[in-house]
C-alpha positions, 0 to 999 in steps of 0.5 A: 261778611268778613269770614269769606275766602277765595281760591283760584285754581287753574285746570287746563284753560279754565280757572276755578274761583272757589268762594267760601263763606260770605264774600263782600264787594271788595273781595269780589273786585280783587277776585276779578282783578286776579282773574283778568291777570291770570287770563293773560298770564295763563291764556285761560278762556273760561272761569267757573265760580264754584260756590258750593261752600257758601251756605248762605248768600243774600241778594247783595252778595248774589248781585256782586257775584253776578256783576263779577260774572258779567265783568269777566265775560266782558273780558272775553272769558266764558263763565259758569256759576257752579254749586248754588244751593237749592235754598239760595236759588229759591231765595234769589228767584223769589226776590225777583232779581233780574238775572239776564243770561246766567249759566249755572251748573249743579256742581264743578264737574258739570260746569267743566263738562259744559265748558268742554262741550262748548269747546267741542262745538267751537272746534266743529264749527271751525272745522266746518268753516275750513271745509267750506273754504276748501275746493270742492271735490269732484263728485263721482258716480263710480262705486270703486276703481274703474279698470280698463282692459284692452286687447285679447 
């Protein structure tokens, strides 16, 4: 489990943590530390754990990854695991591991789209809240401008 590699890339306000090969607990702890520092430095609001280059993942490695996801979420970052291979998913589900709420995406592109959709929903909610705080406009039955004409 020592031939793993971690790379962190920033795309706008999202950090992409690419995991390749086998990842041990120490590497994931270092990754979480790096992500928390990067969050403060770059004002990031989300993380994608991109794991498509991990050909195999045992239960211990998956639980370590899940712990890393929970940790960054507690730090206030939204997170998605992208690129889990079908064989890994089948193995994890059949093992009975408790997943709780875990956001996943087929690939990096879909993960970024999901996070972008979340941003759009938050913007709409914020605009809706601002609209409710504003003074209501008086309602009018008029279809258009009213013109008055006096005299002959």
